[in-house]
N, C-alpha and C positions, 0 to 999 in steps of 0.2 A: 372506575377507572374509564378515563376518554382518553380516544386513540391521541399521541404524544406524547401523556403525560406518565413516569412512572411515579408510584405509588406515592400519587399527589405533589408532587413535583412538577414546576414550570418549567424549569431550566434542566432541559435533555444533552445537554450536551460527556464527553465524556467523563468530562475530569468533576464536570455538578453528579455524573452517576458514581461516577466509581467513590468520590468523599461521603456520599449518602450509603455505600454498599460500608464502608471503612466506618462506620459509624453503626448501624448497624448489624454489623460481622465482625467485629475488629480480629485485625490477620489477615482475616480472606482479601484476595487480590481478584478483579479483574484480570483478563487474558489478556495479552498481546493483540491491538486489532489491528490487520495486515494493510500495508501502503500500496498504494496500484503506481503502477508503473508504465511506461508503455518505450518500448525500442525504437527508435522511429532512422531512417536512415533517406537520403533525399535524393529528387530525381535529377535532372540534367536544368532540370526548370525550378532548382531548388525548392517542390511540392512534398513534406515527408508523406513519408511512408511508412505504415506502424511494418513492422519485422515480427518484433513479436509483444505482448501483454505480458502485463503478470500483477502479482501477489506473491510479500515483502516483510516478515517477520526479521528479529532479532539472530543471525544465525544462521536464515533459510531465504531461498529464492526460489519462486517456479512463474516462469517463463513458459506463454502457448501463445502454437501457432497455426493454425491448418489444426490436425490433427496429430503435432506433436509435439512432446513436453519438453522440458528443461530445466533441471535442477539444480541450484548449489546453492554457496555461501552466500549469496549477496546479487541483488540486480547489478550494480556494478560491477560484480563477473560475468553475467551476461552478458552484459553490453561489449565488456572487451574481449570474450569471446568471439562476439559478431564483428567485433572492429578489424579481425581478420579480413574479414571479408568485404565488409565495406564502410563506408562512413556515416557514424549512427549517431546517438546524441539518447540520450540517459531521460526522460521526464516523468516527473513524479507531480502522481496528477492528485497525491494528500500531502498534508506537512508532516512532519516526525511527529511520533510519540510529545506528548506533555506540550504541543502547541495549540496556538491557535489560529481556523483560518480564516 
């Protein structure tokens, strides 16, 4: 097997891999892949500053900053909490599950 090749597959996208797993192991599902996000605030010159970065799956989000961790039910809720003190923007770094970048 060569690097970047899963069991002879040339298409190693999540969708292709899920289809191959379903073919080989009927009924088995791959776990959800987390989506990465950042919550940015803007300084007076409109330069974005990362307040938190994080990972989210359905129903759970973890936000990280320096030595602190914020756990919530969504990235949107983390951004909403931070919006009480800052003018923030939630930026997704990955597309939603089931879509192609």
